[in-house]
MARMARTI-19487 format. One line per 3 residues: for each residue y, z, x of C-alpha. Coordinates in steps of 0.25 Angstrom, whole numbers, plus 5000, padded with zeros to 4 digits. Example, Ala and Ser with C-alpha at 12.3 -4.5 7.8 and 13.67 -1.06 7.14 Angstrom:
<rs>
4982 5031 5049 ~ 4996 5029 5055
</rs>
This chain:
<rs>
5000 5000 5000 ~ 5014 4996 5006 ~ 5021 5008 5001
5017 5023 5003 ~ 5011 5029 4991 ~ 5009 5044 4987
4999 5051 4979 ~ 5002 5065 4972 ~ 4993 5076 4969
4994 5087 4959 ~ 4986 5099 4963 ~ 4987 5109 4952
4978 5121 4956 ~ 4976 5135 4952 ~ 4987 5142 4958
4997 5131 4962 ~ 5001 5117 4959 ~ 5003 5107 4970
5008 5092 4971 ~ 5004 5084 4983 ~ 5009 5069 4988
5000 5061 4997 ~ 5002 5048 5004 ~ 4993 5037 5004
4986 5043 5016 ~ 4983 5056 5008 ~ 4993 5063 5017
5001 5074 5009 ~ 5016 5071 5010 ~ 5021 5082 5000
5016 5094 4991 ~ 5021 5106 4983 ~ 5014 5118 4978
5018 5128 4967 ~ 5010 5140 4963 ~ 5010 5143 4948
5007 5156 4940 ~ 4993 5161 4937 ~ 4991 5170 4925
4981 5181 4924 ~ 4983 5186 4909 ~ 4970 5194 4909
4959 5197 4919 ~ 4951 5184 4922 ~ 4962 5176 4915
4970 5165 4923 ~ 4980 5156 4918 ~ 4991 5145 4922
5003 5141 4914 ~ 5001 5126 4912 ~ 5016 5123 4912
5018 5130 4925 ~ 5007 5122 4931 ~ 5015 5109 4926
5028 5113 4931 ~ 5021 5117 4944 ~ 5016 5102 4945
5030 5097 4942 ~ 5037 5105 4953 ~ 5026 5102 4964
5027 5087 4961 ~ 5042 5087 4962 ~ 5042 5096 4976
5031 5088 4982 ~ 5038 5075 4979 ~ 5051 5081 4985
5044 5085 4998 ~ 5037 5072 5000 ~ 5050 5064 4997
5058 5073 5006 ~ 5048 5070 5017 ~ 5051 5055 5015
5040 5050 5006 ~ 5044 5041 4995 ~ 5035 5049 4985
5044 5045 4973 ~ 5041 5031 4974 ~ 5027 5031 4981
5019 5042 4972 ~ 5008 5033 4967 ~ 4999 5043 4959
4996 5058 4958 ~ 4983 5066 4957 ~ 4980 5079 4950
4971 5090 4953 ~ 4970 5103 4946 ~ 4964 5117 4944
4952 5114 4936 ~ 4947 5121 4923 ~ 4960 5127 4920
4963 5124 4905 ~ 4976 5121 4898 ~ 4977 5118 4882
4991 5112 4878 ~ 4997 5107 4866 ~ 4997 5092 4863
5010 5093 4855 ~ 5018 5102 4863 ~ 5012 5100 4877
5012 5115 4880 ~ 5000 5123 4884 ~ 4995 5132 4874
4990 5143 4883 ~ 4990 5145 4899 ~ 4980 5137 4907
4968 5145 4908 ~ 4964 5143 4923 ~ 4950 5140 4928
4947 5153 4934 ~ 4951 5161 4921 ~ 4939 5169 4916
4943 5172 4901 ~ 4933 5163 4894 ~ 4921 5171 4899
4918 5176 4885 ~ 4918 5161 4879 ~ 4908 5157 4890
4899 5169 4887 ~ 4900 5165 4872 ~ 4897 5151 4875
4885 5154 4884 ~ 4879 5162 4873 ~ 4882 5152 4862
4878 5139 4869 ~ 4863 5136 4872 ~ 4865 5133 4887
4873 5145 4889 ~ 4881 5145 4902 ~ 4876 5131 4906
4877 5125 4892 ~ 4886 5114 4897 ~ 4882 5113 4911
4874 5100 4909 ~ 4886 5093 4903 ~ 4898 5098 4911
4892 5104 4923 ~ 4898 5118 4920 ~ 4894 5131 4915
4900 5139 4904 ~ 4911 5146 4912 ~ 4925 5152 4911
4929 5142 4922 ~ 4929 5130 4914 ~ 4940 5124 4905
4932 5123 4892 ~ 4930 5138 4891 ~ 4945 5140 4894
4948 5130 4882 ~ 4939 5138 4873 ~ 4946 5151 4876
4960 5145 4874 ~ 4955 5140 4860 ~ 4949 5153 4856
4960 5162 4861 ~ 4973 5154 4861 ~ 4977 5151 4846
4987 5140 4851 ~ 4976 5132 4858 ~ 4966 5134 4846
4976 5128 4836 ~ 4980 5117 4846 ~ 4966 5113 4848
4963 5113 4833 ~ 4975 5105 4830 ~ 4972 5095 4841
4985 5099 4848 ~ 4978 5105 4861 ~ 4976 5098 4874
4966 5104 4884 ~ 4965 5101 4898 ~ 4964 5107 4912
4976 5107 4921 ~ 4975 5092 4925 ~ 4976 5088 4910
4988 5097 4908 ~ 4995 5091 4920 ~ 4992 5077 4917
4996 5078 4903 ~ 5009 5084 4907 ~ 5011 5074 4918
5009 5062 4910 ~ 5019 5066 4899 ~ 5013 5078 4891
5018 5076 4877 ~ 5023 5063 4880 ~ 5010 5055 4883
5003 5065 4892 ~ 4989 5061 4896 ~ 4978 5071 4893
4967 5070 4903 ~ 4958 5076 4913 ~ 4949 5071 4924
4934 5072 4926 ~ 4935 5083 4936 ~ 4943 5093 4927
4935 5089 4915 ~ 4922 5093 4922 ~ 4928 5107 4923
4930 5109 4908 ~ 4915 5110 4903 ~ 4919 5099 4893
4916 5086 4901 ~ 4902 5080 4902 ~ 4900 5078 4917
4892 5065 4915 ~ 4901 5058 4905 ~ 4914 5063 4910
4919 5065 4896 ~ 4921 5077 4887 ~ 4908 5082 4883
4908 5082 4867 ~ 4895 5091 4865 ~ 4903 5102 4874
4916 5100 4866 ~ 4909 5102 4854 ~ 4901 5114 4858
4914 5121 4863 ~ 4922 5115 4851 ~ 4932 5109 4860
4939 5096 4853 ~ 4939 5084 4862 ~ 4953 5081 4858
4959 5092 4866 ~ 4952 5086 4879 ~ 4959 5077 4890
4953 5063 4893 ~ 4944 5064 4905 ~ 4948 5054 4917
4943 5052 4931 ~ 4949 5059 4944 ~ 4956 5046 4948
4962 5037 4938 ~ 4976 5034 4933 ~ 4978 5045 4922
4993 5044 4919 ~ 5007 5044 4924 ~ 5016 5056 4927
5027 5057 4916 ~ 5042 5058 4917 ~ 5047 5072 4921
5037 5074 4932 ~ 5041 5072 4947 ~ 5030 5061 4949
5033 5053 4936 ~ 5027 5040 4935 ~ 5015 5043 4945
5001 5041 4940 ~ 4992 5053 4939 ~ 4979 5046 4945
4970 5057 4949 ~ 4965 5070 4943 ~ 4955 5080 4948
4952 5095 4947 ~ 4956 5102 4959 ~ 4942 5103 4965
4938 5089 4962 ~ 4951 5085 4969 ~ 4948 5093 4981
4934 5087 4981 ~ 4941 5073 4982 ~ 4951 5077 4992
4940 5081 5001 ~ 4933 5068 4998 ~ 4920 5074 4994
4909 5064 4993 ~ 4895 5066 4987 ~ 4889 5079 4994
4902 5084 4999 ~ 4908 5097 4995 ~ 4921 5104 4995
4926 5118 4992 ~ 4941 5120 4988 ~ 4947 5134 4990
4958 5138 4981 ~ 4959 5148 4970 ~ 4944 5146 4969
4934 5138 4977 ~ 4928 5126 4972 ~ 4916 5119 4980
4912 5105 4975 ~ 4901 5096 4979 ~ 4901 5081 4976
4888 5077 4970 ~ 4892 5062 4968 ~ 4888 5056 4955
4877 5066 4952 ~ 4880 5078 4943 ~ 4873 5090 4949
4870 5102 4939 ~ 4870 5115 4948 ~ 4859 5125 4947
4867 5135 4955 ~ 4880 5138 4948 ~ 4889 5126 4952
4896 5116 4943 ~ 4894 5101 4941 ~ 4907 5094 4940
4914 5081 4942 ~ 4919 5079 4956 ~ 4928 5067 4954
4928 5054 4947 ~ 4937 5044 4955 ~ 4942 5034 4944
4939 5031 4930 ~ 4927 5022 4934 ~ 4923 5030 4947
4910 5037 4949 ~ 4910 5052 4946 ~ 4907 5062 4957
4901 5075 4953 ~ 4901 5088 4959 ~ 4894 5102 4960
4905 5113 4961 ~ 4906 5128 4963 ~ 4918 5134 4958
4923 5148 4964 ~ 4934 5155 4956 ~ 4941 5164 4966
4943 5159 4981 ~ 4957 5159 4985 ~ 4961 5167 4972
4955 5179 4979 ~ 4965 5177 4990 ~ 4976 5176 4980
4970 5189 4974 ~ 4971 5196 4988 ~ 4985 5191 4988
4991 5193 4975 ~ 4983 5204 4969 ~ 4979 5213 4981
4991 5209 4990 ~ 4982 5210 5002 ~ 4988 5197 5007
5002 5191 5005 ~ 4997 5175 5005 ~ 4984 5169 5004
4985 5164 5018 ~ 4985 5178 5023 ~ 4970 5181 5020
4965 5173 5031 ~ 4973 5182 5042 ~ 4969 5194 5034
4954 5190 5034 ~ 4954 5187 5049 ~ 4958 5201 5052
4943 5205 5050 ~ 4930 5198 5055 ~ 4922 5200 5042
4924 5206 5028 ~ 4917 5219 5033 ~ 4907 5217 5022
4917 5215 5010 ~ 4913 5204 5000 ~ 4923 5200 4990
4919 5191 4977 ~ 4931 5186 4970 ~ 4925 5185 4957
4938 5188 4949 ~ 4935 5179 4937 ~ 4920 5179 4939
4912 5169 4948 ~ 4911 5155 4947 ~ 4900 5146 4955
4889 5148 4957 ~ 4889 5161 4950 ~ 4896 5159 4936
4898 5174 4934 ~ 4911 5176 4925 ~ 4907 5191 4925
4909 5192 4940 ~ 4921 5199 4946 ~ 4927 5201 4959
4920 5211 4969 ~ 4923 5216 4984 ~ 4912 5223 4990
4908 5229 5003 ~ 4921 5237 5005 ~ 4921 5248 5014
4932 5257 5020 ~ 4932 5247 5032 ~ 4936 5236 5022
4951 5231 5023 ~ 4959 5219 5017 ~ 4954 5210 5028
4941 5211 5024 ~ 4944 5209 5009 ~ 4952 5196 5013
4940 5191 5021 ~ 4931 5194 5010 ~ 4939 5186 5001
4939 5174 5010 ~ 4923 5176 5011 ~ 4922 5176 4996
4928 5162 4995 ~ 4918 5157 5005 ~ 4905 5165 4999
4908 5159 4985 ~ 4909 5144 4991 ~ 4896 5147 4999
4890 5152 4985 ~ 4894 5138 4979 ~ 4889 5130 4990
4876 5137 4990 ~ 4874 5133 4976 ~ 4879 5119 4979
4869 5117 4990 ~ 4858 5121 4981 ~ 4862 5111 4970
4867 5099 4977 ~ 4860 5087 4984 ~ 4866 5078 4994
4876 5087 5000 ~ 4883 5081 5012 ~ 4881 5088 5026
4887 5086 5039 ~ 4880 5081 5052 ~ 4875 5095 5054
4869 5095 5040 ~ 4879 5105 5036 ~ 4886 5105 5023
4902 5103 5024 ~ 4910 5111 5014 ~ 4924 5104 5013
4935 5114 5009 ~ 4949 5113 5004 ~ 4959 5121 4997
4970 5131 5001 ~ 4961 5142 5006 ~ 4955 5133 5016
4967 5134 5026 ~ 4960 5148 5028 ~ 4952 5145 5041
4945 5159 5039 ~ 4940 5156 5025 ~ 4935 5142 5030
4928 5149 5042 ~ 4921 5159 5032 ~ 4917 5148 5023
4910 5141 5034 ~ 4903 5153 5038 ~ 4899 5157 5025
4893 5143 5022 ~ 4887 5141 5035 ~ 4892 5127 5034
4905 5119 5038 ~ 4918 5120 5030 ~ 4927 5107 5031
4942 5109 5029 ~ 4950 5096 5027 ~ 4963 5095 5035
4969 5094 5020 ~ 4964 5105 5012 ~ 4973 5100 5000
4961 5092 4995 ~ 4963 5095 4980 ~ 4977 5088 4980
4971 5077 4989 ~ 4960 5074 4980 ~ 4969 5072 4968
4978 5063 4977 ~ 4966 5055 4980 ~ 4962 5053 4966
4976 5048 4962 ~ 4977 5039 4975 ~ 4963 5034 4972
4968 5030 4958 ~ 4981 5024 4964 ~ 4974 5016 4974
4980 5024 4986 ~ 4966 5028 4991 ~ 4952 5023 4989
4939 5031 4988 ~ 4935 5027 5002 ~ 4949 5033 5007
4946 5046 5001 ~ 4931 5048 5003 ~ 4928 5040 5016
4938 5047 5025 ~ 4932 5056 5036 ~ 4946 5062 5039
4944 5074 5030 ~ 4932 5079 5039 ~ 4938 5074 5052
4951 5082 5050 ~ 4944 5094 5043 ~ 4942 5108 5050
4927 5112 5049 ~ 4924 5127 5049 ~ 4909 5129 5053
4902 5142 5051 ~ 4902 5153 5062 ~ 4894 5165 5056
4880 5168 5059 ~ 4870 5164 5048 ~ 4865 5178 5046
4879 5183 5043 ~ 4882 5173 5033 ~ 4869 5176 5026
4873 5191 5026 ~ 4887 5188 5020 ~ 4881 5179 5009
4871 5189 5005 ~ 4883 5200 5004 ~ 4891 5190 4996
4880 5188 4986 ~ 4879 5203 4984 ~ 4895 5203 4982
4893 5192 4971 ~ 4883 5200 4964 ~ 4892 5211 4963
4902 5203 4955 ~ 4893 5200 4943 ~ 4895 5208 4929
4909 5213 4932 ~ 4917 5207 4922 ~ 4916 5219 4912
4921 5229 4922 ~ 4930 5239 4915 ~ 4945 5237 4918
</rs>
């Protein structure tokens, strides 16, 4: 192309919104980030204000565009398309007639729907796994359908809107795209296959809303968005937005975007360390149903006529959120980055094990009755031991998921030494101690790319692919990611690793059946 073109990427996460601008070499030329408010109305409840999220997107776009322009890039004239990645499962219901949300967004980690899940498990013949064959997911508070049922049953405005046909349901991608493309003035109500695969309502084989599931849960199809692929022209950004006139041509849930950003082909896996941690293994065109607590999901579908790549996933609810808890609730550190320095003050946890089951445990245990525990505390224990135990807790949880993945999957790709490579990304991976602990606990290499912002890069790839800026060969056939990456290799003795894993298993057992502890 004779003129330089640029690709935008909206990265709407659990705690912050970011907008990135890339050039045609996939080099970052401008970005801006804003943290937004998290609300905790009751124990186990987590909410966001959808309007605050919208405003954060608008501000991030404007600031990133200003920065790139100040650095000499003609982004106003050269921004060709934008992609979008978003926190998954987080659920919004808004009014078709007013455009306003009818309740706060219920966040993916919110646990308020436990009683609905228990009720369905008793009522449905398949119990917890009733919908597993269709959607790849167990009945769990994690998924959007359960949050939608709660809203209908507990928020009168939502119930009335659904009955009158005035309700629009969506995950954050749907809410953003509807508003970006005009809202009340012609907004497009869509979601993509990756986000739809996390609702419990999409059939994994047909990639359409599953009518028997909708009938069982009494969810009217009319409130649901249209399902599109991850890389196609979805709509044009409307007037009033800083990037008005630009085409939205890529959309993925954040973990799927990270997988694309890491260029994970069949047999390759990545782990993203953010508020939670999410491990995904690309299984190609085959759907694997796990026998060990993992989820079957869509990895990505690049183009309306492109093939589907499926994945096995293990979701961990609390990873970086435990560091935030150490900072915000206990005041032991002033910033998240301080945890590495604090943890380095000791050579081990001193026998302390911390399980951050704040809202239950996700994969591979799926215990919403679990609660956080810290065991092994003695008079010798200090805050550095606790900090190191929190870092170890992330790595043990990833190990639990990967153990299940190795049991379920076939055709995993290993390196020349026969070792499984785990590709890692996300903000927490700047912590070298965390990455070394991860390699030690896994007993296999951990590969950190030069650019750890793979979620935003994946959304940009999808948009740029649609816009003709890149080809799939450009994305998947490059060896640069591994060549420029830092590889962490295990250093601890096998026997020590075995003992630590046994102790972790004891700690996990202590978390069960604690949901009814008296306040």
